[in-house]
N, C-alpha and C positions, 0 to 999 in steps of 0.2 A: 506112282505120279511122288515125289516127294513134295513135301509140305516145307513151307518157308517160313519165317518168324511171323510175318504179320498174317497169317491166313491163307495167303495165297498159291496157289499149286503152282509145280514148277513142271512144265512139260517139256520135255526134250524134243531135238527134232525125229527122231525115228516115230513117236508117237503122233506128233502133228503131221507127217507124213501118211500114217497109217490110217489114221482120221480123214485127211481130206481124201485120200483112196477110198474109205467106206463110204462117206457121204454121195459121193460123186457115182460109184457103183450102185449107191440105193436110188438117184436121182437117177439114172439110164434105167434102170429096172420100172421106175416108176414109168416113165416115160415110154418103155415100151409097152409095159402091160397096158397103159391107158390106149396107145394107137392099138394093140391088139384088140381091145375089148372094142373099140368105137369105128377103126376102119374094115375096110373089108381088104385092104392091102397086102395088112399086115396079119401073117398066123404065125403064133406061138403055140407050139405043140404041149411043153409042158412046162413048168415054172423052174424047173433045172435048167432047159435052154434058155432061160431068161438069163440067168442069174452066170451063164457060160458067157453069151453076148455080152453082156454089160463088163464083165471083167475084160472080153478081147478089145470092146470100146476104149475102155479106161489103157490098155495095152498100148493101142493103137494110135492115141492120143498122144500118149508119153513118147513113140517112137517117131510122131512126125515132127513133133516138138523139137526132139534130140537133133534131128536132122536138119530141119530147118534152123537151128542153132549153127550148127557147124558150117553150113550154108551161110549164113550171115559172119559167123566168124571168119571165113575164106573172102568174103567178099566186103568186110568191115575195115582192113586195115589199109585198101585202095582210095582213092578219092576220084572222083571226077565223076562226068553226067555220065557217059558212055557205061561206066561200071556201074551205078545203078539201075541204067536200063537191063544191063546184064544180069544184074543180081535179081531184078524183078520177072526177069523173063523165065532164069530160071529156074526161081522158087515155083511160077507158073506153070511150068514144065513139071515140074517135081509133082506139085499137088494136082497138077490134070493127071498124069500117069498113075498115082497112088487111087484117085479116084476110079479111074479108068477099071485098075486088075478088081476092084472092089466089087463094081458093077459087074465083069465076068464073072466072078467066084458067086453073086449071089445069081445071077442069070443061069449059072449050072444047076444051084439048088432048086431052084424053084420049075 
């Protein structure tokens, strides 16, 4: 990190992005381990699996956000009440299909 003249540090976008994802991964790991400790429905065999799951969750959140922005840009240029209904229905269908696919994957593991 570079130092400014008045004693403040300058953080570039790559460093900021790295810090945000590291913090989010650590929070996900903490929540997963709390659930594993106090819930009978979550079982984590090792700490490395927790790290992998937390990284996967952040990747999944990033890809879902990216797809939602693409969908929003597609419908954003058009105006009208019917277009907004189409946007919300397609967004609902997209999120529903993703959550259903994740549920099927988890069910196969269990």
